[in-house]
C-alpha positions in Angstrom: -26.7 73.2 231.5 -28.5 71.3 234.3 -25.9 70.3 236.8 -27.6 66.9 237.2 -26.6 65.8 233.7 -25.4 66.7 230.2 -27.8 68.2 227.7 -25.8 67.6 224.5 -27.1 65.3 221.7 -24.1 63.0 221.8 -22.7 62.0 225.2 -22.1 58.3 224.9 -18.3 57.6 224.8 -18.4 55.2 221.8 -20.7 57.5 219.9 -18.5 60.5 220.7 -15.4 58.6 219.5 -17.2 57.6 216.3 -18.4 61.2 215.7 -14.9 62.6 216.1 -13.4 60.0 213.8 -16.1 60.8 211.2 -15.3 64.5 211.4 -11.6 63.9 210.9 -12.3 61.6 207.9 -14.7 64.1 206.4 -12.1 67.0 206.8 -9.4 65.1 204.9 -11.8 63.7 202.3 -13.0 67.2 201.5 -9.4 68.4 201.4 -8.9 66.1 198.5 -11.7 67.6 196.4 -10.1 69.7 193.7 -12.9 72.4 193.8 -12.1 72.9 197.6 -8.3 73.0 197.2 -8.1 76.7 197.6 -10.2 76.7 200.7 -7.9 74.2 202.4 -4.9 76.1 201.3 -6.2 79.2 203.1 -7.6 77.2 206.1 -5.6 74.0 206.4 -7.2 70.7 207.6 -5.6 71.0 211.0 -7.6 74.1 211.7 -10.8 72.3 210.7 -9.9 69.4 212.9 -9.9 71.9 215.8 -12.8 74.1 214.8 -15.4 71.6 213.6 -15.6 69.7 216.9 -15.5 73.0 218.7 -18.5 74.2 216.7 -20.3 71.0 217.4 -19.8 71.5 221.1 -20.8 75.1 220.9 -24.0 74.1 219.0 -24.8 71.5 221.7 -24.1 68.3 219.7 -21.2 67.3 222.0 -20.3 68.7 225.4 -17.2 70.1 226.9 -15.7 68.6 230.1 -16.9 70.4 233.2 -17.0 69.7 236.9 -20.3 68.0 236.4 -19.6 66.0 233.2 -16.9 63.7 232.0 -16.6 61.6 228.8 -14.6 58.4 228.9 -13.8 58.9 225.2 -11.7 61.9 225.9 -9.9 60.1 228.7 -9.0 57.1 226.6 -7.9 59.2 223.6 -5.7 61.2 225.8 -4.3 58.2 227.7 -3.5 56.1 224.6 -3.2 58.5 221.6 -1.0 61.1 223.2 2.0 58.9 224.1 1.4 56.7 221.1 1.7 59.6 218.7 4.8 61.0 220.4 6.5 57.6 220.6 6.0 57.0 216.9 7.1 60.5 215.9 10.2 60.2 218.0 10.9 56.7 216.7 11.1 57.9 213.2 13.1 61.1 213.8 16.4 61.7 212.0 18.5 63.7 214.4 21.4 63.8 212.0 19.2 65.3 209.4 17.9 67.9 211.8 21.5 68.8 212.8 22.5 69.1 209.2 19.7 71.6 208.4 22.1 74.4 209.2 22.9 76.6 212.1 20.4 79.3 211.2 17.4 77.0 211.1 18.1 75.6 214.6 18.9 79.1 216.0 15.6 80.5 214.8 13.8 77.5 216.3 15.5 78.1 219.6 14.8 81.9 219.4 11.1 81.0 218.9 11.1 78.7 221.9 12.8 81.4 224.0 10.2 83.9 222.9 7.4 81.6 224.2 9.2 80.8 227.4 9.9 84.4 228.4 6.7 85.8 226.9 4.5 83.8 229.2 5.7 85.4 232.5 5.8 88.8 230.8 2.2 88.5 229.6 1.1 87.1 232.9 2.5 90.0 234.8 1.2 92.7 232.4 -2.3 91.3 231.7 -2.8 87.8 233.1 -3.0 88.9 236.7 -6.1 90.9 235.7 -8.0 87.8 234.7 -10.5 87.0 237.3 -9.7 83.3 237.7 -7.5 81.3 240.0 -6.6 79.0 237.1 -5.0 81.6 234.9 -1.4 80.5 235.5 -2.5 76.9 234.8 -4.2 77.9 231.6 -1.1 79.8 230.4 1.0 76.8 231.4 -1.1 74.5 229.3 -1.0 77.0 226.4 2.8 77.1 226.7 2.8 73.4 225.9 0.8 74.0 222.8 3.0 76.9 221.7 6.2 75.0 222.2 5.7 71.9 220.2 1.9 71.5 219.7 -1.2 69.9 221.0 0.4 66.9 222.5 2.5 69.0 224.8 -0.5 71.1 225.8 -2.2 68.0 227.0 0.9 66.9 228.8 1.3 70.2 230.6 -2.5 70.2 231.4 -2.0 67.0 233.2 1.1 68.3 234.9 -0.6 71.4 236.5 -3.9 69.7 237.2 -6.0 72.0 234.9 -9.4 70.5 234.3 -11.1 72.9 231.8 -9.2 73.4 228.5 -12.0 75.3 226.9 -10.6 78.9 227.3 -7.1 77.6 226.5 -8.3 76.0 223.2 -10.0 79.2 222.2 -6.9 81.4 222.8 -4.8 78.7 221.1 -7.0 78.7 218.1 -7.9 82.4 217.7 -4.4 83.8 218.5 -2.2 80.9 217.4 -3.9 80.1 214.2 -4.5 83.8 213.6 -0.8 84.3 213.6 -0.5 81.3 211.2 -2.8 83.0 208.8 -0.6 86.1 208.9 2.5 84.1 208.2 0.8 82.5 205.2 0.0 86.0 203.9 3.5 87.3 204.5 4.9 84.6 202.2 4.0 86.9 199.3 6.5 89.4 200.6 9.5 87.1 201.5 11.7 88.4 198.7 11.2 92.0 199.9 11.9 91.0 203.5 15.0 89.0 202.6 16.4 92.0 200.7 15.6 94.3 203.7 17.5 92.1 206.2 20.2 91.2 203.6 19.4 87.5 204.1 22.2 85.0 203.5 20.7 82.3 201.3 23.6 79.9 201.7 21.7 78.3 204.6 18.8 77.7 202.2 21.2 76.0 199.8 22.4 73.7 202.6 18.8 72.8 203.5 18.1 71.9 199.9 21.2 69.6 200.0 19.9 68.0 203.2 16.6 67.3 201.6 18.3 65.5 198.7 20.2 63.3 201.2 17.1 62.4 203.2 15.7 58.9 202.6 12.3 59.4 201.1 11.7 55.8 200.1 8.2 54.7 200.9 6.7 51.2 200.9 3.0 50.4 200.8 1.9 49.5 204.2 1.1 45.8 204.7 -0.9 43.8 207.3 2.4 42.8 208.9 4.0 46.2 209.1 0.7 47.8 210.1 0.2 45.4 213.0 3.8 46.0 214.1 3.5 49.8 214.1 0.1 49.9 215.7 1.0 47.3 218.3 4.3 48.9 219.1 2.7 52.3 219.4 -0.1 51.2 221.7 2.2 49.0 223.7 4.6 51.8 224.3 1.8 54.1 225.2 0.3 51.8 227.8 3.8 50.9 229.2 4.7 54.5 229.5 1.5 55.2 231.3 2.1 52.4 233.7 5.7 53.4 234.4 4.7 57.1 234.7 2.0 56.3 237.2 4.7 54.7 239.4 6.9 57.8 239.4 6.6 60.5 242.1 4.9 63.8 241.5 7.2 66.8 241.5 6.5 70.6 241.9 7.1 73.7 244.0 5.6 73.9 247.5 3.2 76.8 248.3 1.5 77.9 251.4 -2.4 77.7 251.5 -4.8 78.5 254.2 -7.1 75.7 255.3 -9.5 76.3 258.1 -7.5 79.3 259.2 -4.2 77.2 259.3 -1.3 77.7 257.0 -0.5 74.4 255.3 2.3 73.6 252.8 0.9 72.0 249.6 2.8 71.0 246.5 1.7 72.5 243.1 2.2 69.5 240.8 4.2 70.3 237.7 5.5 66.9 236.8 2.7 64.3 237.3 2.3 60.7 236.4 0.9 61.8 233.0 4.0 64.0 232.4 6.3 61.2 233.3 4.5 59.0 230.8 5.1 61.5 228.0 8.7 61.9 229.0 9.2 58.2 229.0 7.5 57.8 225.6 9.5 60.6 224.1 12.8 59.4 225.5 12.1 55.8 224.5 11.2 56.8 221.0 14.4 58.9 220.7 16.5 56.1 222.0 15.0 53.5 219.6 15.4 55.9 216.6 19.1 54.9 216.6 18.1 51.3 216.1 16.7 49.3 213.1 13.2 50.1 214.3 13.6 53.5 212.7 13.2 51.8 209.3 9.5 51.5 210.1 9.3 55.1 208.8 9.5 53.7 205.3 6.3 51.7 206.2 4.4 54.8 207.4 5.1 54.8 211.1 5.1 58.6 211.4 1.9 58.7 209.3 0.1 56.5 211.8 1.5 58.7 214.5 0.0 61.7 212.9 -3.4 60.0 212.6 -3.3 59.3 216.3 -2.3 63.0 216.9 -5.1 64.3 214.7 -7.6 62.1 216.4 -6.4 63.6 219.7 -6.7 67.0 218.1 -10.4 66.5 217.4 -11.0 65.5 221.0 -9.2 68.6 222.3 -11.4 70.7 220.0 -14.6 69.0 221.2 -13.8 70.0 224.8 -13.9 73.7 223.9 -16.8 76.1 223.6 -16.5 79.3 221.5 -18.7 81.0 224.1 -15.6 81.1 226.2 -14.4 83.9 224.1 -17.0 86.2 225.6 -16.0 85.0 229.1 -12.2 85.4 228.7 -11.4 88.6 226.7 -8.5 89.4 229.0 -7.1 85.8 228.5 -7.2 86.5 224.7 -5.3 89.8 225.3 -2.8 87.9 227.4 -2.3 85.5 224.5 -1.8 88.4 222.1 0.8 90.1 224.3 2.5 86.8 224.8 2.8 86.0 221.1 4.0 89.6 220.5 7.1 88.9 222.6 7.7 85.7 220.6 7.3 87.5 217.2 9.4 90.5 218.3 12.3 88.2 219.3 12.1 86.3 216.0 12.1 89.4 213.8 14.9 90.9 215.8 17.0 87.8 215.4 16.2 87.7 211.7 17.5 91.2 211.3 20.6 90.5 213.4 21.4 87.2 211.8 20.2 88.1 208.2 17.8 85.1 208.3 15.3 84.6 205.5 11.6 85.0 206.3 11.3 81.3 205.6 13.2 80.6 208.8 11.2 83.1 210.8 8.0 81.5 209.7 9.0 77.9 210.2 10.9 78.7 213.4 7.7 80.2 214.7 5.2 77.6 213.5 7.5 74.8 214.7 6.8 76.1 218.1 3.3 77.6 217.9 1.7 75.2 215.5 3.8 72.1 215.9 4.2 69.2 213.4 0.7 69.7 212.1 1.2 73.3 210.9 4.9 73.9 210.3 5.1 71.7 207.2 2.1 73.6 205.8 3.7 77.0 206.3 7.0 75.8 205.0 5.5 74.4 201.8 3.7 77.8 201.2 7.0 79.6 201.3 8.9 76.9 199.3 7.0 73.9 198.0 10.0 71.6 198.3 10.7 72.7 201.9 7.8 71.0 203.7 10.1 68.3 205.1 12.2 71.0 206.7 9.1 72.4 208.5 8.3 68.8 209.7 11.9 68.2 211.0 11.9 71.6 212.8 8.5 70.8 214.3 9.6 67.4 215.5 12.7 69.0 217.0 10.2 71.4 218.6 8.5 68.4 220.2 11.8 67.4 221.8 12.4 70.9 223.1 8.8 71.5 223.9 8.0 69.3 226.8 11.1 70.3 228.7 10.9 74.0 227.9 7.2 74.1 228.6 7.7 72.4 232.0 10.2 75.2 232.8 7.7 77.8 231.6 5.0 76.2 233.8 7.3 76.2 236.8 7.9 80.0 236.4 4.2 80.7 236.1 3.5 78.7 239.1 6.1 80.7 241.1 4.6 84.0 239.9 1.1 82.9 240.9 2.1 82.4 244.5 
């Protein structure tokens, strides 16, 4: 690429936004075609939402963000869609339902989170230090956000640590993270055998089924009035969270750097204005979920939140380039080692607690894949259990931003 300007076919922000919206629409339209049903069962729409924009960027249709090129479409989508999606997801959460899912489901979710948190420094010490890049710890920190809650948390941690180029991170997230998702989908065929091997206690599954029967699943057709309320509330909360977050102080560990031969103390930002904005949006949404506003779920509030999240997903994918795989093989290996720690802890806990493979899969995907993938994996294991995967994933969002911040902090300390 010529450093004086971008060489992609589509660089205009409005055209970029339109292209990504069209890609997302095409993915979900094709997913509804009966002849393609099997294709989208094997490769879910969420993966296409990542990969198609990434392929477009790799092919030169769109262009990743670099030191020489920025696209306002990505900035606006990240600024508005991220806190909007999280606010609406938190607003519609049923914490009582999550707590009633059963001790085993929550334990496996927490074990999965622990595996990601401790796996990051282990992988960094074993392999990450060999990566020839000063941004490695920041890349792993951003990836921890994705692997503890999903894409929204990845963007939040990216802003926290000041990472500019998400390209290599997205590649590792897609190749390693969704590669593991494919393995989990395959393992669903062997869940009965696994459950017999660990002596799984299925009483927890019975409790989950009872929880599902108690959940309010009443849906109303969205109207102009409710649509305006949901969209206006989401955008208003996002902008307000950004404004309040920008007024908060940045926080992070101090480190010594050499400038012009002089040792100077500089702060490595972990909690930035962007992170404060996400924390404010999440906390406000959770608080309001105990009010009458939570009834907006019956009008599709969470669905609008997911649309915002999936649009953000396309913009994240468009900022990646598959060519980065060739440039970061050690980063990929770091991701594999990292996820191996996560997987090992989950299977060890399953054997110890006699947990069904369903809880291993959903506990893992609630972390690694987030709300977009966990319901898919859950429904493959048990068609009626998709809501459980969603509830666990939303709980993962709550845990994710806080646990990922702690993970980023540890990585920042190790990188000193």
